C-alpha positions, 0 to 999 in steps of 0.5 A, spaced: 171 073 844 172 069 839 165 068 839 163 075 837 167 076 832 165 070 828 157 072 829 159 080 827 163 077 822 155 072 820 152 079 821 155 083 817 156 078 811 148 077 811 148 085 812 151 086 805 149 080 802 142 083 803 144 091 799 140 092 793 147 093 789 148 085 790 142 084 787 141 081 780 139 085 775 134 083 769 138 085 762 138 091 760 133 093 754 136 096 748 132 100 742 134 099 734 131 102 728 132 100 721 129 096 715 128 089 714 133 085 711 131 077 711 126 074 714 126 065 717 120 064 719 122 057 721 129 060 725 124 065 727 130 070 726 129 077 724 135 081 720 135 089 721 139 093 717 140 100 721 142 106 719 149 106 721 153 099 722 152 091 721 147 088 719 144 085 726 140 078 727 135 078 732 130 071 735 124 073 737 120 068 741 113 066 743 113 072 747 115 077 742 110 082 741 109 085 734 105 091 732 103 097 728 100 103 731 096 100 737 095 093 732 098 087 734 100 083 727 102 076 726 109 075 724 107 074 718 105 081 717 113 083 716 116 084 710 122 085 707 125 093 706 120 095 712 122 100 717 121 098 724 123 099 731 126 094 736 126 093 743 130 088 744 136 084 750 141 081 749 139 073 752 144 068 753 149 070 746 142 072 743 139 078 741 131 077 743 127 082 741 121 084 746 118 088 741 118 089 734 114 095 731 113 096 724 113 105 723 111 105 715 106 102 710 100 097 711 102 089 714 103 084 709 099 079 708 101 073 714 105 068 710 105 063 718 098 062 717 092 066 722 091 073 720 094 080 723 088 082 725 088 085 733 089 077 738 086 077 745 
């Protein structure tokens, strides 16, 4: 009788472990709009001043996309006082932008080398 209860408990545990509610999910993506208050190319950070609330600091990675409209631009195209939309996720204590989209103005000249044109 005991072996049947043990195997039943093991089977129930495996069934619970396979349910989608217990699987790890990727971090949830958020969106914020605001004006660029500061850019540090060496530290790869953007400080954004949203319409309401305190300034927010984002740390971009190589996978972060910078765009204006449908075109891609390099990080050097961003300028102080420029309006942007930032789609980001919280990763290990940092806010990491997935995409930074310039809403207004024309891209400034890239200061990090390379061009601001579309990348392939």
